[in-house]
C-alpha positions, 0 to 999 in steps of 0.5 A: 500500500503505497503512500508515495510522497515522491509523487508530490514532486511532479505537481511542483511542475507548477513551480518549475515551469520552463522560462522559455518555450513552455508550449513545446514541453509535454505533460506526463502521460498518466495511467488511465482506462479508455474513454469507453469505460463508464464511470459512476459515483456514490456519495456520503457526507465525507466521501465520493467513491468513483467506480467503473460500471459493474462495481455498484454493490462493492462501491456502496459497501466501501463508501459505508465502510469509509464513513464507519472509520472516518472518525475512529481512524483519525482519533489518535491524531486528533483529526477527522479527515476532510471530504475526499474522493476515492477511485476504485480501480477494478480493471487490473489484477493488482492489489494495492492502494495509495493516497496522493495530493496531486490531485488530492484523492485515493485509489484502491486496486480492488483485486483480492491478493493471494499473498496471505500476509497483506489482508490477513483475515480481512476482506481486501477492501476493508484493509484498504479502507482503514490503511489508506484513509489513515494516510488521508488524515496524515496529509490533512494534519498539514493544514495548520501553521506553515503547512496551511500557508504553503497550501494558501500560496501553492495549493496542494503542491505547496502543502505537499512541500511541507510534508516532505520532512515527515519520514515515510517510515512514520506515514506507513508505520502509523497506517499499519498500526491503525489497521492493526488497532482497528481490525482483528487482523492487520500486518502488526499481527502477522509474523511474516511482516517483521520476519526479516527484521527478527532474523537480522536481530537474532543473527546479531545484525543491529544496523544503525538508524541511518542504514535502517532508514536509507537501506543497503546494496549488500544487506537486507534492511526491513522496509519503511513499513516494518521500521515505521510500525515498530517505531510509531507503535513503541511510542504509542505504547509508552508515551503518557498520551496515546495521541503523542504522534498528533502532538508531534505533527502539530509542532512540526507543521507550525514550522517545518522548513528547516533541516531535521525539523521532524527530529527536533519536534519529536525531541521537543515533544517526547525527549527522544530523537528518532535515533533514540527511539530506534535504539530503544525499540531495537533493544526491546525487540532484540530482548523480546525475540531472543527470549521467545527463541530460547523457548522454541524447539527446533525441528531438524532439516537439511539445507539444499545447496545454493550458489549465493554468496552470504555477503549479498542478500539473496532469497530462495523461496517458494519451493516445488518438487520437480521430481523426488530429488529436485526442487525448483525455487524462485531466486531473487535478491539485491543482485538478481532479478527473479528467476527459477533455479533447480536445487538438488542435494549434493549438486550445484544450483542450476538456473532454469528461467529468468522471469518477466513481470511475475504475479503472485510468486508464492503460488509457483507450482510444478507437476508432470515435468512442468512449472507454471506461474502467472505474469502481469500483462499490461494493456499496451496503451491503458496502464490501468488495464492489467491482465494475467498470462499463464506461462508454463515451462516444460522441463523436458524441452527447457522451453517456456510457452504461454497458455492461450497467448494473448488471452486476457485473464483475471487469474491471481493464481494457477497451480498444476495437478501432479500429472501436469494436465490440469490447473486450478485457477482463482480469479477476481473479476471487475465486479469483485466476484471470486471464482475457482476454475478447473483448466486444461493445462495444454489449451487453457480451456475452462473445464469447470467453474465451481459454485460460489453463491456467497462470493467468498474468496478462494485462496491458495488452492493445491492439488493432492497426489491423486490429482482429484482432491484439492485443498483451498482456504476460504474467507468468510465473516468469521475468518478463514476456514480450510476446505477439501474439494473434490474437483470431479464432483464439486463436493466440499468438506470443511476441515477447519472451521472459520476462525481468526487464524491466517491459514495459508498454503494448504497441501493434501498428503495422505490422511492429512492436509498440511498448511501454514499458520501463525498460531504459535506466534510465527509462521509454521507448518501444521497438519490437520488429520482429515478424519478427526480434525486433530492438528499437529505442528510439523515444523518449528524453526528459528524464524518460521517455515513457509510454503510447504511442498511435498515430494512426489513419493510423499516422503519429504517436505520442502519449505523455505525459512527466512534468514538474515542473508536471505531465505533458504530452502530446506528438506525434512522427512515426513514422519507424523510420529515426530510431529509436536502438539501445537504450541500455545499462542504467544502474546503479541505485545506490540499489537495488543498494547497498541489496540488497548490504547487506541482511542478509535478502537472503542468507537469503530465497531466491527470491521469484518470481511463480509458484513454489511454496514448499515446506513441510508441507501446510496444512490449511484449517478454517472460520473463524467470525465470532461465536466470534472476535468477543471480540477484545480489542485495547484497554484503559486508564485515561485522562482523559475528554474533559471533563477532569473524570473518568477512564474505564477501558475495554476495546475489542474488534473481530474482524478481519473488522470484523463485531462491535465492542464497548466496555465500561468504568467511569467516574468524574466528578470534579465530581459525584464519581460513578461509572458503568458502560457498554457498547456493541456493534454487530453489522455482519454483516447488512444492517442494523447492529444496535446496543445500548448500556447505561449505569448510574451515579450523579448528584450535584447541588444542587437544590430539595428537598421540605423546602424550600430547596436541598440536595445530593443523589445519585441513580442512573440507567439508560440503554438504547439498542437499534436498527438503521441501514442505511448505503448508499453509492450513488455511481455518477458524479462525485457522491458519494451516500449514504443512511442510515436508522435506528430506535432505542428509547431508555430513561432512568430514575432511582432515588431522584430527590430534587428537587421540581423538575427541568430539562426536559432531565433525567429525574426520577421518571418514565421517558423512553421514546423512539422515534427515527427518522432519514433522511439523504441526501447527494449532493455533487460530488467535491472537488479538493485545492484546493477548500475545500468541495463546489461542487455538491450537496444534502443532506437529513436528517429526524429524529423523536423520540416517546414513544408508549407512554402512560406516563412523560414525554411529548415529541415532536420533528419536524425537517428540514434541507436544504443546497445547495452551489453554486459561488462566483465564484472557482476553488475557492470554494463557497457553502452554503445551509441551511434547517431547521425543528423542531417540539417538544412540550416540556411535560414534556421537551425534546430537544436541537436536531436542526437547525443552530442559528446560531453564537454564539447561545444555544439558545432552545428553543421549540415551533417553530424555523426556521433559515437559514444562508448561508456562503461559503468561499474560499481566501485564500492558498496559502503555504509559510511556515516557523517553524524545525522548529516550524511549516509553514503551507500555506494560509489560508482564509476563511469569511463567514457569516450565520445566522438563527433564528426562535423561536415558542411561544405568546406568543413570536415572536422572530428573531435572527441572527449574522454574521461571518467566520472566518480559519483556517490549515492547518498542520503542527506539529513536522514532522508530515505530517497537517495541522491547522486552527485559526483565529479567528472574528469574530462579531456576534449580535443577541441580545447585540448585541456583537462577539466574537473566538473561537478555532476548532479546525476540524480535528485531522487524524484 
């Protein structure tokens, strides 16, 4: 569940409008659904819920649920949120959610996730309601002090600026705490949520606060959700008042604009800086988890050998048996994109397949010499339409194929039968209907869809050894239950009745069904006897056991366990006589004490999966995009990027991201001239439609008709209209995109005063240009430690022409290609570039449309040919700290050689530049978002000198 503070920065485009030619800038392409989708809305006193046709029942329920949590979810912050719009995105297979200020609204991605560690025992829409609404309240706390002043001066962009000092660990951790305190589940009650943190502490890895916030290129650092939950919850548990964080935010927003201001306001309120709170929390958790581990028996198991280095965090997860002696697992980590590997006792790891955009990896399955999984498939144009494609790897041929390629399915899991001939697949459709399907594994044809009159979600189905019986988890009002399903007759038998127990990953075996549960205080494997319902504990490991799988001969159990250096796959014999009685449930000190002190818990009422929330009938009505397009969310008077002028502008965007617009006035302090500008982009059709206009004044010194030099002023008008078609074509490990654009551009002047002009300026004659562009890119997915793509190609073509027969005449044709290759070391990358540009420039000169060598002056010629080679590599992954000011994570290098050949009548010259960049990836002032700056040493043959230059490579947003 994202709380993307980083997305605040695009809205500040209002504050950084270009000082020249803004009509030739393009607004970003956002994610949308096509205009053919009909939208509706329901309203309550505090919420407008917008949803596509077909989701009426769930939209009404969600609206009532939002009203139910409106006051309780803000109680501990001392605030009930302002009215807000919630958009339900139902046309994808993603389960997620976020809140943003730009424009202010929330979005729920409604597909029920198969990951048991997200919703726990809650309905997915209920989980989103509590968590995301807490973010709304957090943002609304900014409407005070200087935060409110920021809103008055800059709209939600200005308000967002004042929130940037609030750590994202607070935002997400506080929201996880709220979902835990106000519901029976929540991630604070799910042991997997903190398992990697626990593994680190049990292994003696106590990282500094700076590293815990900013991360590492070597070690696994628990994310800001986990860190934030424990930090915010400890203070809620131990502070005299449960609303302590509301008091901290009140202090912060009164004056939030100096470095480390959040830390200072926390200290003023509680006597603790974040560093102190972190150290106290880590000491308490270390003591608590070590005490629990001391009393926990450990069942013996044998680790399967892997190729990963213990120095770099690498996971091996979700084991499945290919045969009695070989296990396939998903390998991923800081240095690897997800891939399938084969593990076998006494033999080296063997790579099988590098995966694409895999979907629900915990439902990886194998059977009949095949491995099956799902991958996301985005609609090429409409990025809010995300489907699933079923991929099967045949181990006899080592070839992967799609089942019914091109078919747009809504499957969230698909598992193979032991003989590999059938599949069980779960879907959640665009009306939130949950279904279980039996498929033919060869053709993908649906053989049967099982009855689900109560619309209870299906979770984690698995076939038994007979290929007929399957175990599946169901969610109902009382919690999760475990069922045994006869796939031939559809008969269902309940093995474990519904309870607040986060059951997952069931696996039939002989007279038992194995499953995982956190009932002992951490995730372990259990077995229920089919005939009696007796439950026994199968595994007991230091940090839990996950994803059990059974060997085809029924003799061994494989699972993965979480460790500080990454998850590992283990095997153990299946011996019911050695299974343990279930351990007594361990108390959850953080969650229990948090709930006891949460003021909203006393008023929220039951938040259960399928209950109905009472209230008046909610009438649905059409929600039309264009009437809501003028959704103003940003305004402001700010300095221009050049530092020499001011712009006053407004920005608007509807909550469905169909229409964007920006307009304003500007003043250039150097030329002492003003301008007005406007840009609009309509993105509800296949092609994006863009238009921009600017009118203003210029002032300069030049040659005047009377002779000599003089200062004169004149006026100009610029216009741009056109269209672009951005497509995402990714269908494998290669990230692929294609974009085509065509634009008409006009620039003309009035009262141009000079007798001569530069070729880059428009004088008394207008310039009318047709611009066409095509760009395609295909690059290999990068791991965290990769400095650049290690394989790929890109190509761009640009044509500018003035075909109208009057005005200035010019032409430019350009093409550039890039090739990405692996370097000699891990995570190194080589990039080769070549470009050619032809330009007819007797009357007007366009800017360069191809890469130009670094540090060389731009030499405009009729023909330019450029070549470039650069080699990027990581120099060192470090954890250097300078107090609270600086944390350095990585040092990087880049060696380059660029060359250009210029050719015009009577002129043929070649020049080159070469050098080396050294840069550092660092986090200043305890920010989680990294920056990158460095130095460049460069020699160029034009000036024949070496230079040392500063570099700003990444500002982190």
